[in-house]
All heavy atoms as an XYZ file, in Angstrom:
950
protein
N     -24.773     -4.712      7.281
C     -23.492     -4.696      6.557
C     -22.830     -3.389      6.826
O     -23.399     -2.316      6.741
C     -23.797     -4.866      5.048
C     -22.506     -4.949      4.298
S     -22.893     -5.484      2.622
C     -21.524     -4.801      1.787
N     -21.552     -3.429      7.112
C     -20.736     -2.268      7.406
C     -19.951     -1.860      6.162
O     -19.183     -2.663      5.595
C     -19.762     -2.572      8.553
C     -18.724     -1.504      8.843
C     -19.391     -0.265      9.481
C     -17.702     -2.033      9.808
N     -20.057     -0.665      5.755
C     -19.262     -0.132      4.634
C     -19.037      1.408      4.870
O     -19.990      2.166      4.910
C     -19.933     -0.354      3.320
C     -19.068      0.097      2.162
C     -19.598     -0.291      0.791
O     -20.203     -1.337      0.680
O     -19.416      0.551     -0.146
N     -17.797      1.707      5.077
C     -17.413      3.135      5.324
C     -16.473      3.606      4.250
O     -15.588      2.822      3.871
C     -16.777      3.283      6.747
C     -17.586      2.820      7.937
C     -16.709      2.856      9.126
C     -18.822      3.665      8.117
N     -16.631      4.838      3.786
C     -15.745      5.392      2.787
C     -15.309      6.813      3.272
O     -16.096      7.543      3.824
C     -16.431      5.571      1.443
C     -16.823      4.278      0.853
O     -16.045      3.326      0.828
N     -18.049      4.173      0.380
N     -14.055      7.103      3.043
C     -13.541      8.436      3.404
C     -12.515      8.924      2.385
O     -11.557      8.235      2.062
C     -12.866      8.394      4.742
C     -12.367      9.751      5.296
C     -13.474     10.644      5.631
C     -12.901     11.936      6.218
N     -13.978     12.874      6.594
N     -12.802     10.097      1.759
C     -11.860     10.741      0.837
C     -11.965     12.229      1.071
O     -13.001     12.744      1.165
C     -12.174     10.383     -0.616
C     -11.263     11.081     -1.632
C      -9.996     10.503     -1.793
C     -11.631     12.176     -2.350
C      -9.173     11.120     -2.681
C     -10.752     12.735     -3.214
C      -9.525     12.273     -3.411
N     -10.887     12.943      1.131
C      -9.516     12.471      1.063
C      -8.950     12.141      2.443
O      -9.331     12.821      3.431
C      -8.727     13.699      0.500
C      -9.498     14.864      1.009
C     -10.909     14.394      1.090
N      -8.163     11.180      2.526
C      -7.365     10.868      3.742
C      -5.948     11.229      3.346
O      -5.382     10.577      2.467
C      -7.481      9.409      4.224
C      -6.585      9.047      5.337
C      -8.913      9.059      4.527
N      -5.379     12.195      3.981
C      -4.051     12.699      3.602
C      -2.956     12.179      4.578
O      -3.090     12.323      5.765
C      -4.036     14.241      3.606
C      -5.116     14.716      2.646
C      -2.714     14.715      3.178
C      -5.379     16.196      2.684
N      -1.954     11.552      3.988
C      -0.835     11.010      4.796
C      -0.011     12.157      5.353
O       0.317     13.080      4.625
C      -0.001     10.092      3.948
O       1.181      9.722      4.609
N       0.361     12.052      6.575
C       1.255     13.049      7.182
C       2.666     12.938      6.745
O       3.373     13.921      6.740
C       1.178     12.964      8.795
O       1.502     11.656      9.153
C      -0.210     13.316      9.284
N       3.078     11.711      6.346
C       4.450     11.519      5.961
C       4.722     11.889      4.531
O       5.697     12.591      4.198
C       4.869     10.045      6.171
C       4.873      9.659      7.632
C       5.225      8.239      7.813
O       5.756      7.587      6.883
O       4.968      7.687      8.911
N       3.810     11.438      3.605
C       4.081     11.706      2.181
C       3.231     12.783      1.550
O       3.469     13.318      0.475
C       3.877     10.391      1.364
O       2.499     10.066      1.391
N       2.098     13.124      2.234
C       1.171     14.105      1.727
C       0.260     13.553      0.627
O      -0.502     14.316      0.033
N       0.286     12.207      0.390
C      -0.481     11.589     -0.635
C      -1.969     11.486     -0.205
O      -2.231     11.296      1.030
C       0.052     10.171     -0.881
C      -0.501      9.466     -2.046
C       0.090      9.946     -3.327
O       1.293     10.074     -3.381
O      -0.714     10.183     -4.266
N      -2.854     11.714     -1.147
C      -4.286     11.596     -0.824
C      -4.773     10.184     -1.157
O      -4.460      9.653     -2.227
C      -5.094     12.591     -1.609
C      -4.870     13.999     -1.244
C      -5.749     14.903     -2.133
C      -5.490     16.355     -1.754
N      -6.280     17.244     -2.597
N      -5.547      9.563     -0.279
C      -6.111      8.210     -0.466
C      -7.585      8.249     -0.193
O      -8.112      8.980      0.518
C      -5.473      7.236      0.539
C      -3.925      7.107      0.468
C      -3.142      7.670      1.360
C      -3.381      6.305     -0.565
C      -1.754      7.553      1.295
C      -2.020      6.157     -0.636
C      -1.215      6.731      0.275
O       0.154      6.572      0.219
N      -8.222      7.244     -0.815
C      -9.642      6.929     -0.455
C      -9.542      5.655      0.354
O      -8.849      4.622      0.010
C     -10.430      6.629     -1.687
C     -11.840      5.902     -1.471
C     -12.765      6.811     -0.761
C     -12.379      5.382     -2.749
N     -10.121      5.636      1.518
C     -10.138      4.492      2.439
C     -11.483      3.908      2.477
O     -12.490      4.605      2.674
C      -9.717      4.978      3.873
C      -8.326      5.520      3.861
C      -9.781      3.733      4.832
C      -7.240      4.606      3.551
N     -11.648      2.618      2.226
C     -12.926      1.908      2.416
C     -12.768      0.883      3.494
O     -11.766      0.165      3.527
C     -13.394      1.259      1.065
O     -12.385      0.308      0.686
C     -13.637      2.279      0.041
N     -13.710      0.792      4.319
C     -13.728     -0.196      5.432
C     -14.926     -1.056      5.268
O     -16.079     -0.512      5.186
C     -13.665      0.572      6.799
C     -12.425      1.335      6.895
C     -13.840     -0.487      7.897
C     -12.287      2.162      8.236
N     -14.749     -2.358      5.168
C     -15.832     -3.335      5.018
C     -15.699     -4.434      6.036
O     -14.606     -4.860      6.392
C     -15.818     -3.962      3.626
C     -16.056     -2.947      2.556
O     -16.953     -2.180      2.563
N     -15.132     -3.002      1.518
N     -16.846     -4.943      6.415
C     -16.889     -6.090      7.273
C     -16.835     -7.300      6.423
O     -17.517     -7.374      5.359
C     -18.140     -6.138      8.122
C     -18.195     -7.281      9.111
C     -19.274     -7.101     10.083
N     -19.263     -8.268     10.915
C     -20.374     -8.663     11.569
N     -21.500     -8.017     11.497
N     -20.315     -9.712     12.379
N     -15.915     -8.262      6.776
C     -15.759     -9.428      5.904
C     -16.713    -10.548      6.339
O     -16.947    -10.737      7.546
C     -14.330     -9.977      6.067
C     -13.253     -9.033      5.528
C     -11.869     -9.619      5.816
C     -13.403     -8.881      3.984
N     -17.282    -11.201      5.353
C     -18.160    -12.328      5.579
C     -17.620    -13.530      4.784
O     -16.977    -13.308      3.740
C     -19.592    -12.084      5.112
C     -20.224    -10.936      5.873
C     -20.262     -9.671      5.342
C     -20.812    -11.172      7.056
C     -20.825     -8.628      5.997
C     -21.469    -10.167      7.775
C     -21.492     -8.898      7.251
O     -22.054     -7.881      7.945
N     -17.803    -14.691      5.284
C     -17.426    -15.869      4.531
C     -16.967    -17.024      5.436
O     -16.910    -16.923      6.604
N     -16.607    -18.058      4.756
C     -16.225    -19.255      5.430
C     -14.970    -19.133      6.213
O     -14.847    -19.671      7.328
C     -16.072    -20.392      4.329
C     -15.793    -21.775      4.863
C     -16.996    -22.233      5.719
C     -15.595    -22.777      3.668
N     -13.961    -18.423      5.731
C     -12.675    -18.357      6.357
C     -12.495    -17.075      7.179
O     -11.433    -16.819      7.660
C     -11.559    -18.450      5.297
C     -11.638    -19.721      4.563
C     -12.073    -19.772      3.212
C     -11.252    -20.888      5.156
C     -12.121    -20.938      2.560
C     -11.344    -22.120      4.472
C     -11.792    -22.105      3.187
O     -11.824    -23.313      2.475
N     -13.511    -16.317      7.385
C     -13.412    -15.021      8.148
C     -14.037    -15.269      9.554
O     -15.033    -15.961      9.673
C     -14.215    -13.917      7.420
S     -13.503    -13.583      5.786
N     -13.453    -14.623     10.478
C     -14.059    -14.608     11.842
C     -15.229    -13.578     11.839
O     -15.385    -12.770     10.930
C     -13.039    -14.215     12.872
C     -11.921    -15.268     13.028
C     -10.879    -14.827     13.988
N     -10.095    -13.807     13.287
C      -9.166    -13.092     13.803
N      -8.898    -13.204     15.112
N      -8.489    -12.224     13.152
N     -15.947    -13.613     12.883
C     -17.169    -12.784     12.988
C     -16.824    -11.275     12.924
O     -17.597    -10.550     12.347
C     -17.899    -13.112     14.275
C     -19.204    -12.385     14.392
C     -20.005    -12.821     15.622
O     -19.793    -13.979     16.130
O     -20.705    -11.959     16.129
N     -15.774    -10.811     13.485
C     -15.496     -9.422     13.575
C     -14.256     -8.989     12.753
O     -13.554     -8.099     13.081
C     -15.230     -9.019     14.975
C     -16.460     -9.180     15.847
O     -17.512     -8.786     15.449
N     -16.319     -9.803     17.017
N     -14.010     -9.619     11.571
C     -12.935     -9.273     10.707
C     -13.343     -8.065      9.870
O     -14.455     -7.997      9.342
C     -12.556    -10.455      9.770
C     -11.750    -11.480     10.522
O     -11.263    -11.212     11.643
O     -11.535    -12.557      9.970
N     -12.433     -7.131      9.818
C     -12.625     -5.922      9.076
C     -11.528     -5.788      7.988
O     -10.354     -6.003      8.298
C     -12.526     -4.656      9.994
C     -13.596     -4.741     11.148
C     -12.685     -3.379      9.214
C     -15.015     -4.633     10.745
N     -11.941     -5.393      6.760
C     -11.015     -5.195      5.709
C     -10.877     -3.698      5.418
O     -11.893     -3.026      5.204
C     -11.432     -5.886      4.396
C     -10.478     -5.654      3.241
C     -10.994     -6.228      2.005
O     -12.171     -6.214      1.754
O     -10.120     -6.749      1.210
N      -9.617     -3.183      5.438
C      -9.380     -1.751      5.160
C      -8.664     -1.749      3.798
O      -7.589     -2.364      3.640
C      -8.504     -1.145      6.243
C      -8.210      0.319      5.837
C      -9.205     -1.235      7.619
N      -9.219     -1.099      2.813
C      -8.693     -1.035      1.492
C      -8.274      0.387      1.197
O      -9.012      1.325      1.438
C      -9.719     -1.499      0.463
O     -10.177     -2.759      0.846
C      -9.084     -1.589     -0.882
N      -7.070      0.514      0.602
C      -6.515      1.820      0.238
C      -6.621      1.972     -1.252
O      -6.217      1.074     -2.023
C      -5.059      1.953      0.656
C      -4.941      1.795      2.224
C      -4.434      3.269      0.227
C      -3.537      1.663      2.656
N      -7.148      3.082     -1.704
C      -7.287      3.370     -3.127
C      -6.598      4.676     -3.406
O      -6.644      5.631     -2.625
C      -8.777      3.559     -3.558
C      -9.648      2.406     -3.125
N      -9.815      1.247     -3.972
C     -10.408      2.189     -2.090
C     -10.655      0.465     -3.379
N     -10.984      0.970     -2.240
N      -5.985      4.806     -4.669
C      -5.366      6.004     -5.084
C      -6.242      6.586     -6.168
O      -6.771      5.983     -7.043
C      -3.939      5.763     -5.650
C      -2.825      5.835     -4.678
C      -1.547      5.434     -5.376
C      -2.676      7.211     -4.017
N      -6.359      8.011     -6.160
C      -7.185      8.623     -7.252
C      -6.342      8.784     -8.515
O      -5.122      8.918     -8.518
C      -7.505      9.970     -6.629
C      -6.427     10.247     -5.689
C      -5.992      8.906     -5.187
N      -7.042      8.779     -9.634
C      -6.451      9.147    -10.910
C      -7.518      9.854    -11.774
O      -8.730      9.580    -11.570
C      -5.833      7.958    -11.603
C      -6.800      6.938    -12.173
C      -7.232      6.991    -13.435
C      -7.298      5.969    -11.336
C      -8.124      6.023    -13.987
C      -8.194      5.005    -11.834
C      -8.572      5.072    -13.146
O      -9.487      4.166    -13.593
N      -7.123     10.595    -12.735
C      -8.050     11.303    -13.614
C      -8.139     10.506    -14.928
O      -7.127     10.181    -15.503
C      -7.661     12.740    -13.859
C      -7.684     13.598    -12.619
C      -8.389     14.831    -12.821
C      -8.339     15.658    -11.597
N      -9.525     16.176    -11.172
N      -9.310     10.305    -15.451
C      -9.491      9.665    -16.731
C      -9.153     10.646    -17.830
O      -9.264     11.859    -17.673
C     -10.927      9.153    -16.904
O     -11.836     10.303    -16.850
C     -11.301      8.137    -15.810
N      -8.830     10.132    -18.914
C      -8.439     10.997    -20.083
C      -9.768     11.569    -20.679
O      -9.779     12.689    -21.126
C      -7.710     10.196    -21.178
C      -6.337      9.789    -20.724
C      -5.619      9.045    -21.823
C      -4.199      8.643    -21.333
N      -3.579      7.875    -22.372
N     -10.784     10.783    -20.673
C     -12.032     11.210    -21.213
C     -12.890     11.886    -20.125
O     -13.143     11.345    -19.062
C     -12.865     10.015    -21.738
C     -14.134     10.367    -22.373
C     -14.224     11.102    -23.574
C     -15.352     10.002    -21.753
C     -15.426     11.428    -24.134
C     -16.521     10.314    -22.302
C     -16.598     11.037    -23.522
N     -13.266     13.091    -20.280
C     -14.059     13.944    -19.372
C     -13.352     14.277    -18.006
O     -13.947     14.803    -17.156
C     -15.385     13.259    -19.052
C     -16.301     13.003    -20.203
C     -17.596     12.306    -19.751
C     -16.678     14.331    -20.891
N     -12.050     13.874    -17.875
C     -11.276     14.170    -16.698
C     -11.971     13.845    -15.388
O     -11.939     14.566    -14.426
C     -10.919     15.693    -16.683
C     -10.181     16.149    -17.902
C      -8.801     15.546    -18.018
C      -8.060     16.089    -19.180
N      -6.917     15.398    -19.458
N     -12.719     12.730    -15.465
C     -13.352     12.263    -14.179
C     -12.333     11.710    -13.223
O     -11.373     11.034    -13.668
C     -14.435     11.246    -14.493
C     -15.612     11.780    -15.250
C     -16.556     10.715    -15.592
C     -17.543     10.499    -14.443
N     -18.560      9.496    -14.706
N     -12.579     11.822    -11.935
C     -11.678     11.258    -10.957
C     -12.216      9.858    -10.582
O     -13.385      9.690    -10.224
C     -11.597     12.092     -9.710
C     -10.507     11.715     -8.757
C     -10.264     12.811     -7.710
O     -11.236     13.165     -6.996
O      -9.117     13.187     -7.671
N     -11.325      8.880    -10.769
C     -11.618      7.476    -10.344
C     -10.543      6.990     -9.424
O      -9.563      7.679     -9.180
C     -11.671      6.637    -11.603
C     -12.856      6.884    -12.518
C     -13.005      5.809    -13.554
C     -14.271      6.063    -14.310
N     -14.586      4.930    -15.183
N     -10.768      5.788     -8.915
C      -9.839      5.226     -7.905
C      -9.437      3.817     -8.355
O     -10.260      3.112     -8.876
C     -10.459      5.278     -6.543
C     -10.878      6.668     -6.058
C     -12.080      7.091     -6.290
C      -9.997      7.394     -5.381
C     -12.470      8.362     -5.864
C     -10.328      8.610     -4.878
C     -11.569      9.175     -5.168
N      -8.195      3.468     -8.003
C      -7.812      2.071     -8.203
C      -7.258      1.526     -6.885
O      -6.654      2.271     -6.072
C      -6.796      1.884     -9.316
C      -5.458      2.565     -9.172
C      -4.378      1.953     -8.606
C      -5.282      3.907     -9.619
C      -3.148      2.520     -8.487
C      -4.074      4.535     -9.466
C      -2.943      3.844     -8.905
O      -1.808      4.472     -8.758
N      -7.462      0.303     -6.676
C      -7.112     -0.401     -5.427
C      -5.577     -0.541     -5.347
O      -4.983     -1.040     -6.273
C      -7.711     -1.726     -5.367
C      -7.543     -2.489     -4.122
O      -6.727     -2.074     -3.234
N      -8.159     -3.607     -3.920
N      -4.978     -0.097     -4.246
C      -3.517     -0.158     -4.050
C      -3.176     -1.307     -3.128
O      -2.236     -2.086     -3.352
C      -3.012      1.172     -3.568
C      -1.562      1.099     -3.272
C      -3.298      2.253     -4.456
N      -3.872     -1.430     -1.997
C      -3.487     -2.388     -0.956
C      -4.708     -2.639     -0.074
O      -5.574     -1.793      0.092
C      -2.338     -1.860     -0.139
C      -1.349     -2.921      0.207
O      -1.657     -4.070      0.278
N      -0.123     -2.464      0.402
N      -4.734     -3.792      0.487
C      -5.779     -4.218      1.482
C      -5.205     -4.831      2.719
O      -4.202     -5.519      2.610
C      -6.766     -5.202      0.874
O      -7.521     -4.612     -0.172
N      -5.787     -4.565      3.846
C      -5.304     -5.147      5.115
C      -6.538     -5.607      5.906
O      -7.640     -5.068      5.777
C      -4.611     -4.101      5.954
C      -3.360     -3.520      5.259
C      -3.410     -2.345      4.521
C      -2.178     -4.180      5.297
C      -2.277     -1.836      3.867
C      -1.067     -3.690      4.709
C      -1.147     -2.468      3.974
N      -6.327     -6.737      6.622
C      -7.387     -7.278      7.439
C      -7.081     -7.142      8.904
O      -5.925     -7.331      9.350
C      -7.573     -8.757      7.110
C      -8.825     -9.345      7.655
S      -9.172    -10.991      7.032
C      -8.075    -11.970      8.023
N      -8.022     -6.702      9.676
C      -7.843     -6.451     11.100
C      -9.019     -7.076     11.846
O     -10.118     -7.303     11.317
C      -7.940     -4.961     11.407
C      -6.830     -4.175     10.801
C      -7.044     -3.402      9.685
C      -5.518     -4.129     11.367
C      -6.018     -2.649      9.077
C      -4.499     -3.430     10.785
C      -4.765     -2.732      9.660
O      -3.726     -2.009      9.073
N      -8.730     -7.390     13.140
C      -9.787     -7.880     14.039
C     -10.342     -6.614     14.762
O      -9.592     -5.875     15.373
C      -9.183     -8.828     15.078
O     -10.170     -9.125     16.050
N     -11.656     -6.452     14.634
C     -12.264     -5.241     15.161
C     -12.185     -5.253     16.697
O     -12.038     -4.173     17.281
C     -13.722     -5.234     14.722
N     -12.188     -6.374     17.314
C     -12.140     -6.462     18.781
C     -10.722     -5.995     19.268
O     -10.633     -5.388     20.297
C     -12.428     -7.887     19.272
C     -13.916     -8.198     19.037
C     -14.200     -9.649     19.362
O     -13.255    -10.429     19.515
O     -15.409     -9.985     19.436
N      -9.689     -6.333     18.552
C      -8.292     -6.005     18.967
C      -8.123     -4.519     18.937
O      -7.456     -3.912     19.682
C      -7.250     -6.662     18.060
C      -7.131     -8.116     18.306
C      -6.098     -8.754     17.339
O      -5.350     -8.035     16.760
O      -6.107     -9.980     17.239
N      -8.804     -3.847     17.915
C      -8.723     -2.414     17.771
C      -9.850     -1.642     18.501
O      -9.947     -0.442     18.431
C      -8.757     -1.987     16.283
C      -7.410     -2.109     15.629
C      -6.898     -3.313     15.212
C      -6.596     -0.998     15.487
C      -5.652     -3.404     14.626
C      -5.366     -1.033     14.844
C      -4.889     -2.220     14.441
O      -3.665     -2.344     13.878
N     -10.702     -2.470     19.190
C     -11.861     -1.898     19.897
C     -12.713     -1.022     19.008
O     -13.217      0.071     19.414
C     -11.436     -1.069     21.085
C     -10.675     -1.936     22.167
C     -10.378     -1.143     23.372
N      -9.627     -2.002     24.235
C      -8.573     -1.545     24.977
N      -8.139     -0.393     24.866
N      -7.955     -2.426     25.810
N     -12.927     -1.470     17.781
C     -13.742     -0.896     16.786
C     -13.343      0.587     16.480
O     -14.127      1.385     16.119
C     -15.206     -0.924     17.159
C     -15.700     -2.334     17.231
C     -15.689     -3.046     18.408
C     -16.279     -2.923     16.108
C     -16.153     -4.423     18.439
C     -16.713     -4.211     16.104
C     -16.674     -4.911     17.290
O     -17.071     -6.243     17.337
N     -12.055      0.861     16.617
C     -11.498      2.123     16.277
C     -11.065      2.174     14.842
O      -9.936      1.783     14.460
C     -10.275      2.458     17.200
C      -9.735      3.893     17.010
O     -10.309      4.634     16.177
O      -8.837      4.225     17.737
N     -11.985      2.571     13.980
C     -11.757      2.482     12.523
C     -10.710      3.531     12.045
O     -10.006      3.271     11.110
C     -13.076      2.704     11.750
C     -14.105      1.618     12.050
C     -15.323      1.992     12.656
C     -13.808      0.292     11.804
C     -16.229      1.011     12.952
C     -14.778     -0.656     12.139
C     -15.929     -0.338     12.684
N     -10.604      4.665     12.768
C      -9.613      5.618     12.418
C      -8.217      5.058     12.639
O      -7.326      5.246     11.769
C      -9.792      6.903     13.280
C     -11.141      7.539     12.966
C      -8.682      7.913     13.108
C     -11.568      8.665     13.846
N      -8.013      4.359     13.737
C      -6.698      3.758     13.990
C      -6.372      2.656     12.973
O      -5.201      2.594     12.499
C      -6.608      3.136     15.396
C      -5.279      2.611     15.786
C      -5.194      2.394     17.217
C      -3.907      1.685     17.679
N      -2.695      2.036     17.087
N      -7.364      1.921     12.516
C      -7.174      0.937     11.499
C      -6.702      1.578     10.168
O      -5.802      1.094      9.551
C      -8.462      0.125     11.258
C      -8.849     -0.823     12.335
S     -10.330     -1.652     11.844
C     -10.956     -2.170     13.412
N      -7.385      2.690      9.836
C      -7.016      3.360      8.591
C      -5.653      3.939      8.636
O      -4.846      3.811      7.667
C      -8.080      4.475      8.356
N      -5.293      4.565      9.787
C      -3.927      5.105      9.918
C      -2.877      4.002      9.846
O      -1.839      4.218      9.222
C      -3.818      5.876     11.288
C      -4.558      7.205     11.301
C      -4.407      7.852     12.584
C      -5.119      9.213     12.688
N      -4.950      9.881     13.930
N      -3.098      2.941     10.514
C      -2.149      1.852     10.491
C      -1.989      1.264      9.079
O      -0.861      0.895      8.682
C      -2.521      0.734     11.459
C      -2.340      1.149     12.948
O      -1.678      2.162     13.217
O      -2.777      0.344     13.832
N      -3.095      1.200      8.368
C      -3.063      0.676      6.986
C      -2.240      1.623      6.065
O      -1.425      1.121      5.322
C      -4.457      0.531      6.395
O      -5.232     -0.342      7.108
N      -2.369      2.876      6.253
C      -1.596      3.835      5.422
C      -0.115      3.718      5.806
O       0.794      3.752      4.943
C      -2.161      5.219      5.598
C      -3.478      5.369      4.930
C      -1.191      6.297      5.038
C      -4.236      6.647      5.129
N       0.180      3.633      7.111
C       1.593      3.543      7.488
C       2.181      2.274      6.915
O       3.333      2.243      6.427
C       1.695      3.510      9.013
C       1.527      4.856      9.651
C       1.632      4.802     11.187
C       1.309      6.139     11.783
N       1.255      6.071     13.220
N       1.530      1.108      6.975
C       2.008     -0.161      6.437
C       2.222     -0.039      4.957
O       3.212     -0.523      4.445
C       1.074     -1.276      6.768
C       1.066     -1.778      8.198
C      -0.046     -2.778      8.392
C       2.400     -2.415      8.571
N       1.268      0.576      4.257
C       1.344      0.744      2.809
C       2.560      1.589      2.445
O       3.336      1.198      1.540
C       0.078      1.369      2.230
C       0.178      1.789      0.846
N       0.320      0.917     -0.201
C       0.214      3.030      0.271
C       0.362      1.609     -1.340
N       0.332      2.850     -1.071
N       2.740      2.670      3.093
C       3.912      3.545      2.782
C       5.279      2.892      3.171
O       6.239      3.110      2.497
C       3.738      4.924      3.442
C       2.593      5.648      2.796
C       2.398      7.088      3.334
O       2.924      7.398      4.333
O       1.683      7.835      2.630
N       5.244      2.114      4.238
C       6.454      1.376      4.607
C       6.794      0.301      3.508
O       7.950      0.192      3.134
C       6.262      0.709      5.922
C       7.431     -0.057      6.397
C       7.129     -0.711      7.799
C       8.322     -1.611      8.230
N       7.983     -2.306      9.468
N       5.787     -0.308      3.003
C       5.931     -1.315      1.922
C       6.485     -0.616      0.632
O       7.337     -1.137      0.001
C       4.582     -1.994      1.641
C       4.688     -3.095      0.641
O       5.715     -3.882      0.702
O       3.885     -3.175     -0.221
N       5.928      0.543      0.325
C       6.437      1.293     -0.843
C       7.886      1.713     -0.662
O       8.691      1.553     -1.603
C       5.635      2.580     -1.044
C       4.277      2.415     -1.655
C       3.568      3.778     -1.784
C       4.374      1.774     -2.996
N       8.266      2.167      0.538
C       9.716      2.517      0.784
C      10.611      1.294      0.671
O      11.707      1.408      0.086
C       9.813      3.149      2.179
N      10.194      0.182      1.195
C      11.016     -1.040      1.104
C      11.135     -1.464     -0.372
O      12.256     -1.850     -0.784
C      10.341     -2.115      1.892
C      10.529     -2.015      3.381
C       9.777     -3.113      4.141
O       9.195     -4.003      3.510
O       9.846     -3.007      5.401
N      10.063     -1.396     -1.162
C      10.172     -1.752     -2.570
C      11.156     -0.864     -3.325
O      11.913     -1.278     -4.187
C       8.809     -1.714     -3.250
C       7.900     -2.789     -2.884
C       6.568     -2.680     -3.628
N       5.642     -3.577     -3.109
C       4.438     -3.689     -3.649
N       4.074     -2.912     -4.575
N       3.557     -4.563     -3.164
N      11.076      0.454     -3.024
C      11.948      1.448     -3.656
C      13.396      1.173     -3.308
O      14.257      1.208     -4.196
C      11.498      2.835     -3.251
C      12.044      3.927     -4.068
C      11.443      5.237     -3.557
C      11.701      6.408     -4.493
N      11.136      7.638     -4.040
N      13.683      0.881     -2.018
C      15.034      0.585     -1.608
C      15.570     -0.689     -2.262
O      16.683     -0.710     -2.731
C      15.061      0.481     -0.094
C      16.487      0.360      0.502
S      16.627      0.410      2.295
C      15.231     -0.479      2.850
N      14.701     -1.706     -2.365
C      15.179     -2.938     -2.991
C      15.500     -2.734     -4.455
O      16.469     -3.278     -4.999
C      14.086     -4.020     -2.856
C      14.005     -4.638     -1.476
C      13.002     -5.736     -1.390
C      12.882     -6.347     -0.058
N      11.881     -7.392      0.042
N      14.622     -1.951     -5.150
C      14.887     -1.704     -6.585
C      16.193     -0.890     -6.782
O      16.924     -1.134     -7.682
C      13.727     -0.962     -7.154
N      16.395      0.023     -5.829
C      17.643      0.827     -5.930
C      18.860      0.027     -5.722
O      19.872      0.088     -6.408
C      17.568      1.995     -4.921
C      18.660      2.978     -4.997
C      18.483      4.071     -3.973
O      17.695      3.994     -3.038
N      19.328      5.095     -4.070
N      18.800     -0.876     -4.647
C      19.937     -1.799     -4.421
C      20.188     -2.730     -5.559
O      21.292     -3.019     -5.908
C      19.677     -2.594     -3.118
C      19.850     -1.737     -1.848
C      19.678     -2.582     -0.656
C      19.918     -1.768      0.625
N      19.745     -2.600      1.809
N      19.107     -3.216     -6.150
C      19.250     -4.157     -7.294
C      19.936     -3.370     -8.488
O      20.845     -3.958     -9.105
C      17.894     -4.622     -7.752
C      17.938     -5.713     -8.788
C      16.542     -6.233     -9.198
N      15.682     -6.536     -8.009
C      14.532     -5.881     -7.798
N      14.053     -4.955     -8.625
N      13.772     -6.239     -6.754
N      19.510     -2.187     -8.715
C      20.111     -1.376     -9.808
C      21.602     -1.091     -9.545
O      22.457     -1.233    -10.370
C      19.376     -0.062    -10.037
N      21.924     -0.781     -8.287
C      23.304     -0.558     -7.875
C      24.147     -1.777     -7.971
O      25.289     -1.744     -8.438
C      23.398      0.014     -6.483
C      22.855      1.446     -6.317
C      22.831      1.862     -4.884
O      23.172      1.119     -3.951
O      22.358      3.001     -4.607
N      23.590     -2.927     -7.626
C      24.333     -4.206     -7.752
C      24.595     -4.559     -9.140
O      25.683     -5.096     -9.498
N      23.579     -4.335    -10.076
C      23.818     -4.660    -11.424
C      24.930     -3.741    -12.015
O      25.828     -4.201    -12.728
C      22.498     -4.470    -12.224
C      21.559     -5.634    -11.886
C      22.742     -4.515    -13.785
C      20.188     -5.470    -12.397
N      24.941     -2.499    -11.680
C      25.933     -1.604    -12.182
C      27.304     -1.990    -11.664
O      28.252     -1.944    -12.408
C      25.579     -0.078    -11.776
S      24.164      0.588    -12.574
N      27.378     -2.307    -10.397
C      28.667     -2.652     -9.778
C      29.144     -3.941    -10.389
O      30.336     -4.141    -10.642
C      28.502     -2.815     -8.239
C      29.733     -3.149     -7.538
C      30.754     -2.077     -7.584
N      31.983     -2.489     -6.893
C      33.194     -2.286     -7.449
N      33.354     -1.641     -8.573
N      34.265     -2.755     -6.805
N      28.247     -4.900    -10.654
C      28.599     -6.196    -11.223
C      29.156     -6.037    -12.601
O      30.155     -6.668    -12.978
N      28.533     -5.126    -13.397
C      29.095     -4.905    -14.754
C      30.409     -4.203    -14.756
O      31.318     -4.508    -15.538
C      28.080     -4.085    -15.588
O      27.824     -2.830    -14.978
C      26.807     -4.843    -15.839
N      30.614     -3.295    -13.776
C      31.965     -2.687    -13.628
C      33.041     -3.674    -13.359
O      34.104     -3.633    -13.912
C      31.917     -1.569    -12.578
C      31.076     -0.362    -12.924
C      31.013      0.633    -11.754
O      31.695      0.390    -10.714
O      30.224      1.576    -11.893
N      32.755     -4.551    -12.364
C      33.726     -5.591    -12.007
C      33.989     -6.476    -13.169
O      35.171     -6.815    -13.451
C      33.237     -6.401    -10.774
C      33.226     -5.463     -9.556
C      34.111     -7.585    -10.541
C      32.544     -6.081     -8.361
N      32.952     -6.918    -13.933
C      33.157     -7.751    -15.038
C      34.011     -7.125    -16.136
O      34.895     -7.693    -16.744
C      31.796     -8.190    -15.577
C      31.891     -9.194    -16.713
C      32.122    -10.571    -16.430
C      31.802     -8.823    -18.035
C      32.279    -11.473    -17.470
C      31.895     -9.756    -19.068
C      32.132    -11.078    -18.772
N      33.788     -5.788    -16.416
C      34.527     -5.118    -17.392
C      35.997     -4.899    -16.999
O      36.887     -4.867    -17.825
C      33.879     -3.718    -17.684
C      32.588     -3.882    -18.459
O      32.387     -4.886    -19.147
N      31.732     -2.929    -18.365
N      36.237     -4.809    -15.692
C      37.654     -4.629    -15.184
C      38.376     -5.938    -15.117
O      39.653     -5.950    -15.009
C      37.614     -3.915    -13.827
C      37.149     -2.521    -13.891
C      36.923     -1.907    -12.518
O      37.196     -2.640    -11.493
O      36.498     -0.773    -12.396
N      37.709     -7.038    -15.273
C      38.303     -8.358    -15.107
C      39.225     -8.606    -16.288
O      38.940     -8.318    -17.394
C      37.193     -9.403    -15.045
C      37.659    -10.850    -14.974
C      38.572    -11.381    -14.238
C      37.081    -11.892    -15.769
N      38.685    -12.724    -14.400
C      37.731    -13.099    -15.348
C      36.082    -12.033    -16.708
C      37.410    -14.347    -15.901
C      35.793    -13.251    -17.177
C      36.460    -14.361    -16.804
N      40.431     -9.143    -15.955
C      41.417     -9.369    -16.987
C      41.170    -10.623    -17.750
O      41.951    -10.908    -18.704
C      42.845     -9.295    -16.396
C      43.074    -10.354    -15.336
O      42.126    -11.143    -15.014
O      44.183    -10.397    -14.760
N      40.242    -11.464    -17.356
C      39.963    -12.675    -18.082
C      40.705    -13.875    -17.596
O      40.550    -14.957    -18.190
N      41.499    -13.805    -16.580
C      42.266    -14.985    -16.111
C      41.381    -15.782    -15.157
O      40.633    -15.247    -14.407
C      43.558    -14.505    -15.405
C      44.607    -13.965    -16.292
C      45.864    -13.645    -15.533
O      46.062    -14.237    -14.484
O      46.667    -12.897    -16.101
N      41.569    -17.087    -15.237
C      40.799    -18.041    -14.388
C      41.667    -18.632    -13.326
O      42.809    -18.952    -13.478
C      40.183    -19.114    -15.221
S      38.868    -18.531    -16.347
């Protein structure tokens, strides 16, 4: 059974620290060489200030396509995760701008149909 853990993995773009776990997948719907890369973020507990981790995102890769290069899998997972975060942030910002603009237009409307 393959299980690899690495902390800290520091992103070059955001500077965020992650815990990366790499596991080989087993099961009915998995191919023989499927690898799951999971990204975890650290947080401190209120009690005793212990550092724990929570799962942020998971990605599945074919080990043969990456030629068993686990470092490249981890780097690609972090890039995909941060790209996803940026897209979510942009969508939320556009949604907020749209709501503000919509209310302005509605308030300026003279009420004629």
